[in-house]
C-alpha positions as CSV (number, residue, x, y, z in Angstrom):
1,X,14.5,-19.6,-17.5
2,X,17.0,-22.3,-18.1
3,X,19.5,-21.6,-20.7
4,X,22.5,-23.7,-22.4
5,X,25.6,-22.3,-21.7
6,X,27.2,-23.3,-25.2
7,X,24.0,-22.1,-27.0
8,X,24.0,-18.6,-25.6
9,X,27.8,-18.2,-26.6
10,X,26.5,-18.6,-30.1
11,X,25.1,-14.8,-30.1
12,X,27.8,-13.0,-28.5
13,X,31.4,-13.3,-28.0
14,X,32.4,-13.5,-24.3
15,X,35.1,-15.3,-22.5
16,X,33.4,-15.3,-18.8
17,X,33.2,-18.7,-17.0
18,X,29.8,-19.9,-16.7
19,X,30.2,-18.5,-12.8
20,X,31.7,-14.9,-13.9
21,X,28.7,-15.2,-16.0
22,X,26.2,-15.6,-13.3
23,X,27.4,-12.8,-11.7
24,X,27.3,-10.4,-14.0
25,X,23.7,-11.4,-14.9
26,X,22.9,-11.3,-11.0
27,X,24.5,-7.6,-10.9
28,X,22.6,-6.7,-13.9
29,X,19.3,-7.8,-12.5
30,X,18.7,-10.8,-13.7
31,X,19.4,-13.4,-10.9
32,X,20.7,-16.4,-11.9
33,X,20.0,-18.8,-8.8
34,X,21.5,-22.3,-10.1
35,X,24.0,-23.7,-12.2
36,X,24.6,-27.2,-13.3
37,X,26.8,-29.2,-15.7
38,X,24.7,-31.1,-18.6
39,X,27.5,-33.4,-20.2
40,X,29.0,-30.8,-21.8
41,X,27.7,-28.4,-21.2
42,X,26.2,-25.5,-18.4
43,X,22.6,-25.3,-17.7
44,X,22.1,-21.3,-15.6
45,X,18.7,-20.9,-14.3
46,X,17.9,-17.2,-14.5
47,X,14.8,-15.8,-12.3
48,X,13.4,-13.5,-14.9
49,X,10.9,-10.6,-13.5
50,X,7.4,-10.4,-14.8
51,X,8.4,-7.0,-16.8
52,X,11.4,-8.4,-18.4
53,X,9.3,-11.2,-21.5
54,X,12.2,-10.2,-23.9
55,X,14.7,-12.1,-21.6
56,X,12.5,-15.7,-22.1
57,X,14.6,-16.6,-24.7
58,X,18.5,-17.0,-25.2
59,X,18.7,-14.2,-27.7
60,X,17.2,-11.9,-25.0
61,X,19.6,-12.8,-22.7
62,X,22.7,-12.6,-25.1
63,X,21.7,-9.1,-25.5
64,X,22.5,-8.3,-21.8
65,X,25.5,-10.3,-21.9
66,X,26.5,-8.4,-25.2
67,X,25.7,-5.3,-23.7
68,X,27.8,-5.9,-20.2
69,X,31.2,-7.1,-22.3
70,X,30.6,-4.6,-25.1
71,X,29.7,-6.6,-27.7
72,X,27.5,-7.0,-30.7
73,X,25.0,-9.4,-30.7
74,X,25.1,-12.2,-33.7
75,X,21.5,-13.6,-34.7
76,X,20.7,-16.7,-36.2
77,X,20.5,-17.3,-40.0
78,X,17.0,-17.0,-41.2
79,X,17.4,-17.3,-45.0
80,X,16.0,-20.2,-47.1
81,X,15.1,-20.8,-50.4
82,X,10.8,-21.3,-51.6
83,X,9.4,-22.7,-54.5
84,X,6.8,-20.9,-56.8
85,X,3.7,-22.0,-55.3
86,X,2.3,-19.2,-53.2
87,X,1.0,-19.6,-49.9
88,X,-2.0,-18.1,-50.3
89,X,-3.6,-20.9,-52.6
90,X,-2.9,-23.3,-49.8
91,X,-4.5,-22.1,-46.8
92,X,-6.4,-18.8,-46.1
93,X,-6.6,-17.1,-43.1
94,X,-9.6,-15.1,-41.2
95,X,-9.0,-12.7,-37.8
96,X,-12.5,-12.7,-36.7
97,X,-10.9,-11.2,-32.8
98,X,-8.3,-8.7,-34.4
99,X,-8.0,-7.2,-30.6
100,X,-7.4,-10.5,-29.1
101,X,-5.3,-11.6,-32.0
102,X,-3.4,-8.5,-33.3
103,X,-0.6,-10.0,-35.4
104,X,-1.5,-13.4,-37.0
105,X,1.5,-15.4,-39.4
106,X,1.2,-18.4,-41.6
107,X,3.9,-20.4,-43.3
108,X,3.3,-23.6,-45.3
109,X,6.0,-26.1,-45.8
110,X,5.5,-29.6,-47.4
111,X,6.8,-33.0,-48.2
112,X,8.7,-32.7,-45.1
113,X,10.3,-36.1,-43.2
114,X,9.0,-36.1,-39.9
115,X,12.1,-37.9,-37.8
116,X,14.2,-38.0,-34.9
117,X,15.9,-34.1,-34.0
118,X,19.6,-34.4,-34.6
119,X,21.9,-34.8,-31.7
120,X,22.9,-31.1,-31.0
121,X,19.4,-29.9,-30.6
122,X,18.0,-32.9,-28.8
123,X,21.2,-32.3,-26.3
124,X,20.5,-28.0,-26.5
125,X,16.6,-29.1,-25.3
126,X,17.5,-31.4,-22.5
127,X,19.9,-29.3,-21.2
128,X,16.8,-26.6,-20.6
129,X,14.8,-29.3,-19.2
130,X,12.5,-30.1,-22.8
131,X,11.8,-33.5,-23.9
132,X,12.5,-33.7,-27.1
133,X,9.8,-35.3,-29.6
134,X,10.4,-35.2,-33.5
135,X,11.8,-32.8,-35.7
136,X,9.3,-30.4,-36.0
137,X,8.0,-30.2,-32.3
138,X,11.4,-30.0,-31.7
139,X,12.5,-27.3,-33.7
140,X,9.4,-25.1,-32.9
141,X,10.2,-25.4,-28.8
142,X,14.0,-25.0,-30.0
143,X,12.8,-21.2,-31.6
144,X,11.2,-20.7,-28.8
145,X,13.3,-20.9,-26.1
146,X,15.5,-19.5,-28.7
147,X,13.6,-16.1,-29.4
148,X,11.2,-15.9,-26.7
149,X,8.4,-16.4,-29.3
150,X,6.1,-19.5,-29.5
151,X,4.4,-21.2,-32.5
152,X,2.9,-23.9,-33.5
153,X,2.8,-26.3,-35.9
154,X,-0.3,-27.8,-37.9
155,X,-0.6,-30.7,-40.3
156,X,-2.1,-29.0,-43.0
157,X,-3.4,-31.7,-44.4
158,X,-6.0,-32.2,-40.9
159,X,-7.6,-28.6,-41.0
160,X,-10.9,-28.9,-42.7
161,X,-11.1,-26.6,-46.3
162,X,-7.2,-25.8,-45.7
163,X,-8.9,-22.4,-43.6
164,X,-8.0,-20.9,-40.3
165,X,-9.9,-18.8,-38.3
166,X,-9.0,-17.1,-35.2
167,X,-12.6,-16.4,-33.0
168,X,-13.8,-17.0,-29.9
169,X,-15.1,-20.7,-28.7
170,X,-19.1,-21.6,-29.0
171,X,-21.1,-22.9,-26.7
172,X,-21.3,-26.5,-26.4
173,X,-17.7,-27.3,-28.2
174,X,-14.7,-29.1,-26.4
175,X,-11.4,-29.9,-27.8
176,X,-8.8,-32.8,-26.9
177,X,-5.3,-31.2,-26.2
178,X,-1.8,-32.6,-27.2
179,X,-1.6,-33.7,-23.8
180,X,-5.0,-36.1,-24.6
181,X,-6.8,-34.1,-22.0
182,X,-10.5,-32.9,-23.1
183,X,-11.5,-29.6,-22.4
184,X,-14.6,-27.8,-22.3
185,X,-14.5,-24.1,-24.4
186,X,-16.4,-21.1,-23.1
187,X,-17.7,-17.8,-25.1
188,X,-14.8,-15.5,-23.7
189,X,-12.2,-18.0,-25.0
190,X,-10.2,-17.6,-28.2
191,X,-9.2,-20.5,-30.1
192,X,-8.2,-21.5,-33.9
193,X,-10.4,-23.2,-35.7
194,X,-10.5,-24.4,-38.7
195,X,-14.1,-24.9,-40.9
196,X,-15.8,-27.2,-38.7
197,X,-13.7,-27.2,-35.1
198,X,-11.3,-25.3,-32.9
199,X,-7.9,-27.4,-33.1
200,X,-5.8,-25.0,-30.7
201,X,-6.8,-22.6,-27.7
202,X,-5.0,-19.6,-29.0
203,X,-1.7,-18.9,-27.2
204,X,-1.8,-21.9,-24.5
205,X,-2.0,-25.0,-26.2
206,X,-2.6,-27.1,-29.8
207,X,-5.4,-29.8,-30.5
208,X,-4.6,-33.8,-30.3
209,X,-6.3,-33.7,-33.9
210,X,-4.1,-31.6,-35.9
211,X,-0.9,-32.2,-34.7
212,X,2.2,-33.3,-36.1
213,X,2.6,-37.0,-36.2
214,X,5.0,-39.4,-37.9
215,X,3.0,-39.3,-41.4
216,X,2.6,-35.5,-41.4
217,X,3.9,-34.4,-44.9
218,X,2.8,-31.1,-45.2
219,X,2.5,-28.4,-42.2
220,X,0.8,-25.0,-41.4
221,X,3.2,-23.3,-39.2
222,X,1.3,-20.3,-36.9
223,X,4.1,-17.4,-35.7
224,X,1.1,-14.9,-33.8
225,X,1.0,-12.7,-30.8
226,X,-2.1,-12.6,-28.5
227,X,-3.4,-10.2,-26.3
228,X,-2.0,-11.3,-22.7
229,X,-4.7,-11.3,-20.4
230,X,-6.9,-13.0,-22.3
231,X,-4.5,-15.6,-22.5
232,X,-4.1,-15.3,-18.6
233,X,-7.6,-16.0,-18.1
234,X,-8.1,-18.9,-20.4
235,X,-5.0,-20.4,-18.7
236,X,-6.6,-20.0,-15.1
237,X,-9.8,-21.5,-16.4
238,X,-9.0,-24.4,-18.4
239,X,-5.9,-25.3,-16.0
240,X,-3.2,-25.0,-19.0
241,X,-0.1,-23.6,-17.9
242,X,2.1,-24.1,-20.9
243,X,5.7,-22.5,-22.1
244,X,3.5,-20.7,-24.5
245,X,0.9,-19.4,-22.5
246,X,3.8,-18.1,-19.7
247,X,5.5,-16.3,-22.4
248,X,1.9,-14.7,-24.1
249,X,1.3,-13.9,-20.4
250,X,3.8,-11.1,-20.2
251,X,4.2,-10.0,-23.7
252,X,5.9,-10.9,-26.5
253,X,7.7,-8.6,-28.9
254,X,5.7,-7.0,-31.1
255,X,8.2,-6.8,-33.7
256,X,9.5,-10.8,-33.2
257,X,6.9,-12.7,-34.8
258,X,8.6,-12.4,-38.2
259,X,11.8,-13.3,-37.3
260,X,10.7,-16.2,-35.3
261,X,8.4,-17.7,-38.0
262,X,11.3,-17.4,-40.9
263,X,14.1,-19.1,-38.4
264,X,11.5,-22.0,-37.6
265,X,11.1,-22.1,-41.5
266,X,14.9,-22.3,-42.4
267,X,15.5,-24.6,-39.4
268,X,12.5,-27.2,-40.9
269,X,14.1,-27.0,-44.4
270,X,16.9,-27.5,-43.3
271,X,16.4,-30.8,-40.9
272,X,13.0,-32.3,-42.7
273,X,14.0,-31.4,-46.1
274,X,10.4,-29.5,-46.5
275,X,9.8,-27.5,-49.7
276,X,8.8,-23.7,-48.5
277,X,6.3,-22.5,-50.2
278,X,5.9,-18.3,-51.6
279,X,5.7,-15.9,-49.0
280,X,3.3,-15.5,-46.1
281,X,0.2,-14.5,-44.8
282,X,0.5,-11.8,-42.3
283,X,-2.8,-10.6,-40.9
284,X,-1.9,-7.5,-38.3
285,X,-4.3,-4.8,-36.4
286,X,-1.7,-2.1,-36.9
287,X,2.2,-1.2,-37.4
288,X,4.1,-1.1,-34.2
289,X,4.6,2.3,-33.6
290,X,8.1,3.3,-31.9
291,X,7.9,4.5,-28.2
292,X,10.3,7.7,-27.9
293,X,12.0,9.1,-24.5
294,X,13.9,12.2,-23.3
295,X,16.9,11.3,-20.8
296,X,18.3,14.5,-19.0
297,X,21.6,14.1,-17.9
298,X,21.3,16.5,-15.2
299,X,18.3,14.3,-13.9
300,X,20.3,11.2,-14.5
301,X,22.8,12.2,-12.5
302,X,20.6,13.7,-9.6
303,X,18.4,10.0,-9.4
304,X,22.1,7.9,-9.1
305,X,24.1,10.5,-7.2
306,X,27.1,10.4,-9.4
307,X,28.5,11.8,-12.2
308,X,28.1,9.9,-15.3
309,X,29.4,12.0,-18.7
310,X,26.4,12.1,-21.4
311,X,28.8,9.8,-23.8
312,X,29.1,6.9,-21.2
313,X,25.3,7.0,-20.8
314,X,24.5,7.2,-24.4
315,X,27.5,4.2,-25.1
316,X,25.3,1.8,-22.8
317,X,21.9,2.9,-24.4
318,X,23.3,1.9,-27.7
319,X,24.7,-1.5,-26.7
320,X,20.8,-2.1,-24.9
321,X,19.8,-1.7,-28.8
322,X,18.2,1.9,-27.8
323,X,18.2,4.2,-31.1
324,X,20.0,7.0,-29.9
325,X,18.4,9.5,-32.5
326,X,19.3,12.9,-31.1
327,X,22.2,13.9,-28.3
328,X,23.4,17.1,-27.4
329,X,25.6,17.8,-24.1
330,X,21.8,18.3,-22.0
331,X,19.9,15.7,-22.9
332,X,19.5,12.2,-25.4
333,X,16.3,11.3,-27.6
334,X,16.1,7.4,-28.0
335,X,13.9,5.4,-29.7
336,X,12.9,1.9,-27.6
337,X,13.1,-1.3,-29.2
338,X,10.3,-3.8,-29.3
339,X,11.6,-5.7,-27.5
340,X,11.5,-3.6,-24.1
341,X,7.9,-2.8,-23.8
342,X,9.0,-2.6,-20.0
343,X,10.4,0.8,-21.0
344,X,8.1,3.3,-21.4
345,X,9.4,6.6,-19.0
346,X,12.9,8.2,-18.2
347,X,13.1,6.8,-15.2
348,X,13.4,3.5,-16.8
349,X,15.9,4.6,-18.9
350,X,18.0,6.0,-16.0
351,X,17.5,2.3,-14.4
352,X,18.6,0.5,-17.5
353,X,22.3,3.3,-17.6
354,X,22.3,2.4,-14.1
355,X,22.2,-1.6,-13.7
356,X,25.0,-1.2,-17.0
357,X,26.9,1.2,-15.5
358,X,27.1,-1.2,-12.3
359,X,25.0,-0.5,-9.0
360,X,28.7,-1.2,-7.2
361,X,30.5,1.4,-9.1
362,X,28.5,3.8,-7.5
363,X,30.7,5.1,-4.6
364,X,29.1,4.9,-1.0
365,X,28.8,7.6,1.0
366,X,28.4,7.5,5.2
367,X,28.9,11.0,5.8
368,X,25.3,11.4,5.0
369,X,24.0,14.3,7.5
370,X,20.4,13.4,9.4
371,X,18.5,16.4,10.3
372,X,15.9,15.4,12.9
373,X,12.3,16.7,12.8
374,X,11.4,19.1,14.7
375,X,8.1,18.1,16.5
376,X,4.8,20.7,16.5
377,X,3.1,22.0,19.6
378,X,0.6,19.8,18.6
379,X,2.0,16.7,18.0
380,X,4.0,17.3,21.7
381,X,0.9,18.1,23.6
382,X,-0.9,15.0,22.2
383,X,2.0,12.8,22.9
384,X,1.7,14.2,26.6
385,X,-1.7,13.5,26.9
386,X,-1.7,10.0,25.2
387,X,1.3,9.3,27.9
388,X,-0.3,10.6,30.9
389,X,-3.3,8.8,30.2
390,X,-1.8,5.5,29.5
391,X,0.6,5.8,32.3
392,X,-2.7,6.1,34.5
393,X,-3.8,2.9,33.2
394,X,-6.4,4.1,30.3
395,X,-6.3,2.6,27.1
396,X,-6.7,4.5,24.1
397,X,-9.3,3.9,20.9
398,X,-10.2,4.5,17.7
399,X,-13.4,4.9,16.6
400,X,-15.2,5.9,13.3
401,X,-16.1,9.6,12.2
402,X,-19.2,9.2,10.7
403,X,-21.8,8.0,12.5
404,X,-25.5,7.4,12.7
405,X,-28.5,9.9,12.9
406,X,-30.0,8.8,16.3
407,X,-30.7,11.0,19.3
408,X,-27.5,9.9,21.3
409,X,-25.1,10.7,18.1
410,X,-26.5,14.0,17.6
411,X,-25.4,15.3,20.6
412,X,-23.1,18.6,20.2
413,X,-21.7,20.3,23.3
414,X,-20.1,22.7,21.3
415,X,-22.7,23.9,19.1
416,X,-26.1,25.1,19.0
417,X,-26.5,24.1,15.3
418,X,-27.1,20.6,13.2
419,X,-24.8,18.1,12.4
420,X,-23.8,17.6,8.9
421,X,-24.8,15.1,6.6
422,X,-23.3,13.1,4.0
423,X,-25.0,13.5,0.9
424,X,-25.2,10.0,-0.6
425,X,-24.2,7.7,2.5
426,X,-23.8,4.1,1.4
427,X,-25.2,3.2,4.6
428,X,-27.9,4.4,7.0
429,X,-26.3,3.8,10.0
430,X,-23.2,5.7,8.5
431,X,-24.9,8.8,7.6
432,X,-23.5,11.9,9.0
433,X,-20.4,13.2,10.6
434,X,-19.9,13.0,14.3
435,X,-20.2,16.2,17.0
436,X,-18.9,14.6,20.0
437,X,-16.8,11.7,20.8
438,X,-18.9,10.4,23.8
439,X,-21.3,8.8,22.3
440,X,-18.6,6.7,20.2
441,X,-16.9,5.8,23.9
442,X,-20.3,4.8,25.1
443,X,-20.5,2.6,22.4
444,X,-17.0,1.0,22.9
445,X,-18.2,0.7,26.6
446,X,-21.9,-1.6,25.6
447,X,-19.4,-3.5,23.3
448,X,-16.9,-4.4,25.7
449,X,-19.7,-5.4,28.3
450,X,-21.5,-7.8,25.8
451,X,-18.1,-9.3,25.7
452,X,-17.5,-9.8,29.4
453,X,-15.3,-6.7,30.1
454,X,-17.3,-4.9,32.8
455,X,-15.4,-2.1,33.8
456,X,-13.0,0.0,31.7
457,X,-10.7,3.2,31.1
458,X,-10.6,4.4,27.8
459,X,-10.2,7.6,25.6
460,X,-10.0,9.1,22.5
461,X,-8.5,12.0,20.9
462,X,-10.2,12.6,17.5
463,X,-11.9,15.3,15.5
464,X,-15.6,16.0,15.5
465,X,-17.5,18.2,13.0
466,X,-19.6,21.4,13.5
467,X,-21.7,23.3,10.9
468,X,-20.8,26.9,10.4
469,X,-21.9,29.8,9.1
470,X,-19.9,29.0,5.3
471,X,-17.8,26.2,6.2
472,X,-17.7,23.1,8.8
473,X,-15.7,23.2,10.9
474,X,-13.3,20.9,12.7
475,X,-12.4,20.5,16.2
476,X,-10.2,18.0,17.8
477,X,-11.3,16.9,20.7
478,X,-10.0,14.4,24.0
479,X,-12.6,12.3,25.3
480,X,-12.4,10.1,28.5
481,X,-14.8,7.6,29.7
482,X,-14.4,5.3,33.1
483,X,-16.0,3.4,35.3
484,X,-14.6,5.7,38.1
485,X,-16.5,8.3,40.7
486,X,-16.9,12.1,39.4
487,X,-14.4,13.4,41.7
488,X,-11.1,11.3,40.5
489,X,-12.3,12.3,36.8
490,X,-11.9,15.8,37.9
491,X,-8.7,15.3,39.3
492,X,-8.1,13.9,36.6
493,X,-8.6,16.9,34.8
494,X,-6.6,18.9,37.1
495,X,-3.5,16.7,37.1
496,X,-3.8,16.8,32.6
497,X,-3.7,20.4,33.2
498,X,-0.3,20.5,35.6
499,X,1.1,17.9,33.3
500,X,0.9,20.5,30.3
501,X,2.0,23.2,32.1
502,X,-1.7,25.3,32.5
503,X,-1.5,27.2,35.6
504,X,-4.7,28.8,35.2
505,X,-7.0,27.8,37.3
506,X,-10.6,25.5,36.3
507,X,-13.9,26.5,37.4
508,X,-16.5,23.8,37.3
509,X,-19.7,25.8,36.2
510,X,-22.9,24.6,37.0
511,X,-24.5,22.5,33.6
512,X,-28.2,21.7,32.9
513,X,-26.7,18.3,31.5
514,X,-27.8,17.1,28.0
515,X,-28.9,13.6,26.9
516,X,-25.9,12.2,27.9
517,X,-25.1,13.6,31.8
518,X,-27.1,13.1,34.9
519,X,-28.1,16.8,35.8
520,X,-27.0,17.0,39.7
521,X,-23.3,15.1,38.5
522,X,-22.3,17.3,36.0
523,X,-20.6,20.4,35.3
524,X,-18.6,22.5,32.5
525,X,-15.6,23.1,32.9
526,X,-14.3,26.7,32.1
527,X,-10.5,27.8,31.7
528,X,-10.6,31.7,31.7
529,X,-13.2,33.2,29.5
530,X,-13.1,29.9,27.7
531,X,-14.9,26.6,27.7
532,X,-12.7,23.9,28.3
533,X,-15.0,21.2,28.2
534,X,-17.8,18.9,29.6
535,X,-17.6,16.3,33.1
536,X,-20.7,14.2,34.2
537,X,-21.7,11.1,35.3
538,X,-23.5,9.3,32.2
539,X,-27.3,8.6,32.1
540,X,-28.3,5.0,32.5
541,X,-28.9,4.6,28.6
542,X,-28.0,1.0,27.8
543,X,-25.0,0.7,30.6
544,X,-25.7,-1.6,33.6
545,X,-23.5,1.0,35.7
546,X,-23.4,4.8,35.0
547,X,-19.4,6.0,34.0
548,X,-18.2,9.2,34.4
549,X,-17.0,10.8,31.2
550,X,-15.1,14.0,30.1
551,X,-15.0,15.9,26.4
552,X,-12.5,18.2,26.1
553,X,-11.4,21.0,23.5
554,X,-7.8,19.8,22.5
555,X,-7.3,23.3,20.3
556,X,-7.9,24.9,23.6
557,X,-5.5,22.5,25.7
558,X,-2.7,22.8,22.8
559,X,-2.6,26.9,23.0
560,X,-2.6,27.0,26.6
561,X,0.0,24.4,27.6
562,X,3.6,25.3,28.2
563,X,6.2,23.4,29.0
564,X,8.7,26.1,30.2
565,X,9.2,25.2,33.7
566,X,10.1,27.7,36.4
567,X,11.8,25.9,39.2
568,X,11.2,26.8,42.8
569,X,13.4,25.7,46.2
570,X,11.2,23.4,48.9
571,X,10.9,25.7,51.6
572,X,12.9,23.9,54.6
573,X,11.1,25.3,57.1
574,X,7.7,23.0,58.7
575,X,4.4,23.7,56.9
576,X,1.0,24.7,59.1
577,X,-2.0,23.2,58.5
578,X,-5.5,24.0,59.2
579,X,-8.8,21.7,58.8
580,X,-11.9,24.0,58.0
581,X,-15.5,22.3,58.0
582,X,-18.0,24.7,56.8
583,X,-21.5,25.2,56.1
584,X,-23.0,26.8,53.0
585,X,-25.5,27.0,50.7
586,X,-26.5,23.5,48.4
587,X,-26.0,25.3,45.5
588,X,-22.4,27.1,46.5
589,X,-19.7,24.8,44.7
590,X,-16.1,24.0,46.1
591,X,-15.0,26.0,42.8
592,X,-16.8,29.1,44.3
593,X,-15.4,28.6,47.5
594,X,-11.9,27.9,46.1
595,X,-12.0,30.9,44.0
596,X,-13.0,33.1,47.6
597,X,-9.9,31.9,49.1
598,X,-7.6,33.0,46.7
599,X,-8.9,36.0,46.4
600,X,-7.7,37.4,49.8
601,X,-4.2,37.0,49.2
602,X,-3.5,35.9,52.5
603,X,0.2,35.9,52.7
604,X,2.0,31.9,53.4
605,X,-0.7,30.1,51.9
606,X,0.7,27.6,50.0
607,X,-2.3,25.4,49.3
608,X,-6.0,24.2,49.4
609,X,-7.3,20.9,49.8
610,X,-10.5,19.3,49.1
611,X,-11.4,16.1,51.4
612,X,-15.3,15.9,52.5
613,X,-19.0,16.5,51.9
614,X,-21.4,16.2,54.2
615,X,-25.0,16.6,54.1
616,X,-26.8,15.1,57.7
617,X,-29.3,15.5,60.4
618,X,-26.7,17.9,62.1
619,X,-26.6,19.9,58.6
620,X,-29.9,22.6,58.5
621,X,-32.0,22.0,55.1
622,X,-30.5,23.3,52.1
623,X,-27.3,23.7,53.4
624,X,-24.5,21.3,52.9
625,X,-20.8,20.8,54.9
626,X,-17.4,21.3,52.9
627,X,-14.6,20.0,54.8
628,X,-10.9,21.1,53.2
629,X,-7.7,21.7,54.8
630,X,-5.3,25.2,54.2
631,X,-1.3,25.5,54.0
632,X,0.6,27.8,55.7
633,X,4.3,27.9,55.0
634,X,7.4,30.5,54.9
635,X,10.4,30.0,52.3
636,X,12.5,31.9,55.3
637,X,11.3,30.9,58.8
638,X,9.2,28.6,60.9
639,X,5.5,30.4,60.7
640,X,4.2,31.3,64.1
641,X,0.6,29.7,65.3
642,X,-0.9,32.8,65.9
643,X,-0.2,34.1,62.0
644,X,-1.9,31.1,60.7
645,X,-4.8,32.0,62.9
646,X,-4.9,35.1,61.6
647,X,-4.9,34.5,58.0
648,X,-7.7,31.8,58.8
649,X,-9.5,34.1,60.5
650,X,-9.3,36.6,57.4
651,X,-10.2,33.7,55.2
652,X,-13.7,32.4,58.0
653,X,-14.7,36.3,57.4
654,X,-14.4,36.2,53.8
655,X,-16.3,33.1,53.2
656,X,-18.9,34.1,55.3
657,X,-19.3,37.7,53.2
658,X,-19.1,35.9,50.0
659,X,-20.8,32.9,50.3
660,X,-23.0,32.8,53.3
661,X,-20.6,30.4,55.2
662,X,-20.6,29.3,58.8
663,X,-17.8,27.4,60.7
664,X,-19.4,24.2,61.7
665,X,-20.0,23.4,65.4
666,X,-20.4,19.5,65.4
């Protein structure tokens, strides 16, 4: 929006230089992007935001300046002398679409002389980038830039039957606009028509057939209000963007039609020697209802963070032309002026007070206390798990919680109940909530294989959804899938438990497998009396290789984690190491062997480490060889070999009695 500095000073008395004026406007939210001189004037280019259409006219900017400097706005002269001929005898108006055109006014000026406009008007129009045409066209442009309200002048004698109809366009209609372009019209467009044809595209541009020319003697002056969305749609379809459409799209002052119309008629009478018909035709859908808003002083000060007196706030609102209708110590009731369509709530009034008070007057506070947030145990454990797995080369994935009802996606490791179906699924592929994370990881693995990534190491932390007795239940799980062997993944679980400070030993129980796992390469992980999860080698399914997978109960990990660490001095004495190879039944698990050894409570035993399993000719059928080493170490002295041998024999005896284990001879 370009405005003339000298033009602005006609409506408000101020003593600011163009640069000082630009600074004040910018600080109040109307950024002045550029200032340049034009002959004996200055042009200010103001960036008006879409919510401030009231500032798309010089008077609107004048209101802002007046509020800043504490002055009053002097509105332009609108009084004129009319003739005795009534306007209703010269033209008839019919509005068929009152929703799209809620207000339409018509005034008639006869016996005008079309000629160039005076120098002062031409200079102002040129200053703001408009090309002078003739006195009538220039006056409509001048008043639009002055008030922000678009107008249009029709050659009255070229209107068929001197009749105006505001209606929708009809099929097959066309119009040649004043720029000479032919436009096809569609039914959803609003047009201004006479009794035979469209003569203007409502709110956008007039038609060539009825434009004011040098031969024009009588004019119909249109000043109206059009529905913004309608104008925007039509402007987009026709490809016409005009100064008028720019203003109508953003919304004009519903009470500004009368001022603009009378102002234009006053100038036409003075500059074109016209005779003004008596009265005007005013077609209005409904009267404007003034908005009322209450501003609480306490709320004002709380939002702005400073103490502004009620009298100061009230004075600012009055300077902005808000009508204060009630004022007490704690609140102010105001009526919003019609041109401020952007002010609808209390917070809008607070913004108005703040920008005129001056954001630079709000004191800067540097001693603001900042309280750090404390992470919950859930967040701490989740972060620890995530960092642990990322640290050993795994990638986190996020998959959808809504899955299909295929047998694979229906796997439920945590409950023997069915899944939870969605009542009205949008797609069959998304019809139920998942009960297990592993199928989603398998699909991720397949997707990567199809895109050339053969080996993956991925994990996901997410919820599964289980049917309950009354209400569904949510369980947070950790799932891991990797192209590694079974024992490696088992070691990752043990290391993860150590990372989380869980000292309880896992038991790896025989698990019958499922649609996911191979029966002979899977286990249920028991932690105390609770099921921690499941581990196993995946069945082939659609995979070329069988990765190993884990699904753990994340809620149990969170519950049992313990990050309070106890430190113990490392022994300065050397350990005594013993390797054992025993033969046990095929059904015996390493967990049972480890549990048996721990139950002996032998002195100085500090470590048990499995390192081999063997089946071969030297091992009887139905048996297997298990090899492991034992570490013995004292804190206060060097152990004798005989002491380690006594402990070793005690362990062998326990294994033989409990598991039938025998020392392997070869």
